[in-house]
Each structure stands twice: as structure tokens, then as C-alpha cells.
KOLVOMI-844634 format. One record per atom (N, C-alpha, C): residue in one letter; x, y, z. Coordinates in steps of 0.2 Angstrom, whole numbers, padded with zeros to 4 digits, always signed. Example, Ala and Ser with C-alpha at 12.3 -4.5 7.8 and 13.67 -1.06 7.14 Angstrom:
BEGIN
A+0066-0028+0039 A+0062-0022+0039 A+0066-0016+0039 S+0064-0011+0035 S+0068-0005+0036 S+0064+0000+0039 
//
This chain:
BEGIN
M-0010-0033-0041 M-0006-0031-0046 M-0004-0037-0050 P-0004-0037-0057 P-0003-0043-0061 P+0005-0044-0061 E+0006-0051-0061 E+0013-0053-0061 E+0017-0050-0067 Q+0023-0047-0066 Q+0027-0045-0072 Q+0029-0050-0077 S+0030-0048-0083 S+0032-0053-0088 S+0040-0054-0087 L+0042-0060-0090 L+0049-0061-0089 L+0053-0055-0092 Y+0051-0052-0098 Y+0054-0047-0101 Y+0055-0041-0096 E+0050-0039-0092 E+0050-0034-0087 E+0055-0036-0081 R+0054-0042-0079 R+0059-0044-0074 R+0066-0045-0076 L+0068-0046-0082 L+0074-0045-0085 L+0077-0038-0085 G+0073-0033-0085 G+0075-0026-0086 G+0073-0023-0092 G+0070-0026-0097 G+0068-0023-0103 G+0073-0024-0108 V+0072-0021-0114 V+0077-0021-0120 V+0084-0020-0119 F+0085-0015-0115 F+0092-0012-0114 F+0096-0018-0110 A+0093-0020-0105 A+0096-0026-0101 A+0097-0032-0105 I+0092-0034-0109 I+0092-0040-0113 I+0098-0039-0118 A+0098-0033-0121 A+0103-0032-0126 A+0110-0032-0123 A+0111-0030-0117 A+0118-0031-0114 A+0120-0038-0113 V+0115-0042-0111 V+0116-0049-0110 V+0118-0052-0117 V+0114-0051-0122 V+0115-0054-0129 V+0122-0052-0131 D+0124-0045-0130 D+0130-0043-0132 D+0136-0047-0129 H+0136-0048-0123 H+0141-0052-0119 H+0141-0059-0122 F+0135-0062-0122 F+0134-0069-0124 F+0136-0070-0131 S+0135-0066-0135 S+0137-0067-0142 S+0144-0067-0143 D+0148-0062-0140 D+0155-0062-0140 D+0158-0068-0136 A+0155-0071-0131 A+0157-0077-0128 A+0157-0083-0132 V+0151-0083-0136 V+0151-0089-0141 V+0156-0089-0146 V+0158-0083-0149 V+0163-0083-0154 V+0169-0085-0151 K+0171-0084-0145 K+0177-0086-0142 K+0177-0093-0139 N+0171-0096-0138 N+0170-0103-0135 N+0174-0108-0139 P+0178-0112-0136 P+0182-0117-0140 P+0178-0123-0143 I+0172-0124-0140 I+0168-0129-0143 I+0164-0127-0149 V+0161-0121-0148 V+0156-0119-0153 V+0158-0113-0157 G+0164-0110-0155 G+0166-0104-0158 G+0172-0104-0163 Q+0177-0100-0163 Q+0182-0099-0168 Q+0187-0106-0168 Q+0187-0110-0163 Q+0191-0116-0163 Q+0187-0122-0163 S+0180-0121-0165 S+0176-0127-0165 S+0178-0133-0170 K+0177-0139-0168 K+0178-0144-0173 K+0173-0144-0178 N+0167-0141-0177 N+0162-0141-0182 N+0164-0135-0187 A+0166-0137-0193 A+0169-0133-0198 A+0164-0127-0200 A+0158-0128-0200 A+0153-0123-0202 A+0153-0118-0196 L+0153-0120-0190 L+0153-0115-0184 L+0159-0111-0184 R+0165-0115-0185 R+0171-0112-0185 R+0172-0106-0191 E+0170-0108-0197 E+0170-0103-0202 E+0166-0097-0201 W+0159-0098-0198 W+0155-0092-0197 W+0159-0088-0192 H+0162-0091-0186 H+0165-0087-0181 H+0171-0084-0183 T+0174-0085-0189 T+0180-0082-0191 T+0179-0078-0197 K+0175-0080-0202 K+0174-0076-0208 K+0168-0072-0209 N+0163-0073-0204 N+0157-0069-0205 N+0156-0064-0199 L+0161-0062-0196 L+0160-0058-0190 L+0157-0051-0192 D+0157-0049-0198 D+0154-0043-0200 D+0147-0043-0199 R+0144-0049-0199 R+0137-0050-0198 R+0135-0050-0190 L+0140-0051-0186 L+0138-0051-0179 L+0134-0046-0176 P+0135-0039-0178 P+0131-0034-0175 P+0123-0036-0177 G+0122-0038-0183 G+0115-0039-0185 G+0112-0045-0181 L+0117-0050-0180 L+0115-0056-0176 L+0113-0054-0169 K+0117-0050-0166 K+0115-0048-0159 K+0109-0044-0159 F+0107-0040-0164 F+0101-0037-0164 F+0095-0042-0165 M+0096-0047-0169 M+0091-0052-0170 M+0090-0056-0164 R+0095-0058-0161 R+0095-0062-0154 R+0092-0058-0149 T+0093-0051-0149 T+0090-0047-0144 T+0082-0047-0145 L+0080-0046-0151 L+0073-0046-0153 L+0070-0053-0151 W+0073-0059-0152 W+0071-0065-0151 W+0070-0066-0143 V+0075-0064-0139 V+0074-0064-0132 V+0068-0060-0129 C+0068-0054-0132 C+0063-0049-0130 C+0056-0052-0132 N+0055-0055-0138 N+0049-0058-0140 N+0047-0064-0135 V+0051-0069-0134 V+0050-0075-0131 V+0049-0073-0123 A+0052-0068-0121 A+0051-0066-0114 A+0044-0062-0113 G+0040-0061-0118 G+0034-0057-0117 G+0035-0050-0118 G+0040-0047-0121 G+0041-0040-0123 G+0037-0038-0129 P+0037-0031-0130 P+0033-0028-0135 P+0037-0029-0142 F+0041-0033-0143 F+0045-0034-0150 F+0043-0040-0153 Q+0043-0040-0160 Q+0041-0046-0164 Q+0048-0048-0167 Y+0049-0054-0167 Y+0055-0057-0170 Y+0053-0062-0176 T+0056-0061-0181 T+0056-0065-0187 T+0062-0066-0190 A+0064-0073-0190 A+0071-0075-0193 A+0071-0073-0200 T+0076-0070-0202 T+0077-0069-0209 T+0085-0070-0211 E+0086-0071-0218 E+0092-0071-0221 E+0093-0066-0226 P+0098-0062-0226 P+0099-0056-0231 P+0097-0058-0238 G+0093-0055-0241 G+0091-0056-0248 G+0086-0062-0249 S+0084-0065-0243 S+0080-0071-0244 S+0073-0070-0241 T+0069-0075-0240 T+0063-0075-0237 T+0064-0076-0230 V+0058-0076-0226 V+0058-0077-0219 V+0060-0084-0218 L+0064-0085-0212 L+0067-0092-0211 L+0064-0094-0204 G+0063-0100-0203 G+0062-0103-0196 G+0068-0105-0193 L+0068-0107-0187 L+0075-0108-0183 L+0078-0114-0187 E+0074-0119-0189 E+0077-0125-0192 E+0081-0123-0198 E+0078-0119-0203 E+0082-0117-0209 E+0088-0112-0207 A+0087-0108-0202 A+0092-0103-0201 A+0098-0106-0198 H+0097-0112-0195 H+0103-0116-0192 H+0105-0122-0195 R+0101-0124-0200 R+0102-0131-0203 R+0110-0131-0206 K+0112-0126-0210 K+0118-0127-0213 K+0124-0127-0208 F+0123-0126-0202 F+0128-0126-0197 F+0129-0133-0194 H+0124-0138-0195 H+0124-0145-0193 H+0126-0145-0185 I+0122-0141-0181 I+0124-0141-0174 I+0121-0147-0170 S+0126-0150-0167 S+0125-0156-0163 S+0121-0155-0157 P+0118-0159-0154 P+0114-0158-0147 P+0120-0156-0142 E+0126-0159-0142 E+0131-0157-0138 E+0133-0150-0139 E+0133-0148-0145 E+0135-0141-0147 E+0130-0136-0144 F+0123-0138-0145 F+0118-0134-0143 F+0118-0133-0135 D+0120-0138-0132 D+0120-0138-0125 D+0126-0134-0122 E+0132-0133-0126 E+0137-0129-0124 E+0135-0122-0125 V+0131-0120-0130 V+0129-0113-0131 V+0124-0112-0126 A+0120-0116-0124 A+0115-0115-0118 A+0120-0114-0111 A+0125-0118-0111 A+0129-0117-0105 A+0133-0110-0105 E+0135-0108-0111 E+0137-0101-0112 E+0132-0096-0110 L+0126-0097-0112 L+0121-0092-0110 L+0120-0092-0102 G+0120-0098-0099 G+0119-0098-0092 G+0125-0094-0089 R+0131-0095-0091 R+0137-0092-0088 R+0136-0084-0089 T+0134-0082-0095 T+0132-0075-0096 T+0127-0072-0091 L+0122-0076-0090 L+0116-0074-0085 L+0119-0073-0078 D+0124-0078-0076 D+0127-0077-0070 D+0131-0071-0069 I+0135-0070-0074 I+0140-0064-0074 I+0136-0057-0073 V+0130-0057-0077 V+0127-0050-0076 V+0122-0050-0070 G+0122-0056-0067 G+0118-0056-0060 G+0110-0057-0061 V+0108-0061-0066 V+0101-0062-0067 V+0099-0067-0062 P+0094-0066-0058 P+0092-0070-0053 P+0090-0077-0055 R+0090-0082-0051 R+0089-0089-0053 R+0083-0090-0056 P+0077-0088-0054 P+0071-0089-0057 P+0070-0087-0064 E+0073-0081-0065 E+0073-0078-0072 E+0078-0082-0076 K+0084-0083-0074 K+0089-0087-0077 K+0086-0094-0080 D+0082-0097-0075 D+0079-0104-0077 D+0074-0103-0082 E+0070-0098-0082 E+0065-0096-0087 E+0068-0095-0094 V+0074-0091-0094 V+0077-0090-0100 V+0080-0096-0103 L+0084-0100-0099 L+0087-0106-0101 L+0081-0111-0104 A+0076-0111-0101 A+0070-0116-0103 A+0067-0114-0109 A+0067-0107-0111 A+0064-0105-0117 A+0069-0106-0122 F+0076-0106-0121 F+0081-0108-0126 F+0081-0115-0127 A+0080-0119-0122 A+0080-0127-0123 A+0074-0129-0127 A+0069-0125-0126 A+0063-0127-0130 A+0064-0128-0137 H+0069-0125-0140 H+0071-0124-0147 H+0076-0129-0149 K+0079-0133-0145 K+0084-0138-0146 K+0083-0142-0152 G+0077-0145-0153 G+0075-0149-0159 G+0076-0145-0165 E+0073-0139-0165 E+0073-0135-0171 E+0081-0133-0173 V+0085-0131-0169 V+0091-0129-0170 V+0096-0135-0172 T+0095-0141-0169 T+0099-0147-0171 T+0096-0151-0176 E+0091-0149-0179 E+0088-0153-0185 E+0093-0154-0190 G+0097-0149-0192 G+0102-0150-0198 G+0107-0155-0196 Y+0109-0156-0190 Y+0114-0161-0188 Y+0110-0168-0188 L+0104-0168-0185 L+0101-0175-0185 L+0099-0177-0192 V+0097-0173-0197 V+0096-0175-0204 V+0102-0178-0207 T+0108-0174-0206 T+0114-0176-0209 T+0117-0183-0206 T+0116-0184-0200 T+0119-0190-0197 T+0114-0196-0196 G+0108-0194-0198 G+0103-0199-0198 G+0101-0202-0191 T+0102-0198-0186 T+0100-0200-0179 T+0094-0196-0177 
//
């Protein structure tokens, strides 16, 4: 019997959507990257743009399903705009490497809360970490580091 994909081992779209829902709400409340963040762009998004959170949860669910080997295709978009890569989608937030790490830690806490086994948790976190350079590119460009 062939090995199950990460998507299957996580429980499919409904289980992934539940994780993304909890994670997304936790990020909003996170003091480092959420509504109280020292990063003005992140703080503003998490206080003035929460009407977009349901759509963001949907897009995050598609992304996780896609990178986990599920049957869904993820394409980053901005309303009324063309398709965006992760760099462009996050550039305006000037996300520092430390802020990225805090979001990853929040994801890890969420995976623990919902009881994702260690091997699958490690795979999810590795897939997330693989995009650190793309997500933090806006910070690195503005700071020159």
C-alpha cells in the first residue's frame, strides 16, 4: 500500500480548515505579530482589515492543502489585482525573520492544541519554514540586510 500524503495524514480539508481557523484567530491575538504588534503594518492589518480574515483563512487552507499534497490548487491573489507570489503578498508588511518565527511558533502551538502527531507537525512546520525567505523579503529589502 502506498504511503499516505501529508494531506491525508492530517485528515483532509476539513481537519486542515479547522487548524487554519484556530491558527488565524491566534495570530490576530498574538502580541508580537497581531493586534498589539510593534510592526505597524501587521498591527493595522489585524485591527482594520479583519473583514478580510475569512477569505484569508480560505486561502491559507488552500495553501496548506496544496503543499501537503492534497487535490487543491493555491494561487495567491490580491482583490482586483493579478496573481501574487508570496513575496509580493507579504512585502508591504515588512515581516522580520523574528516575526516570521513567531508566526511559525503560533502554528506549532495550534498543531499541538488540535493533537497533530509529531511527524506531521514537523512536516507542516518544515513546509512553512521553507518560505521564510519569500515572506521576509520585504523586511530584508527595506532594512538592507
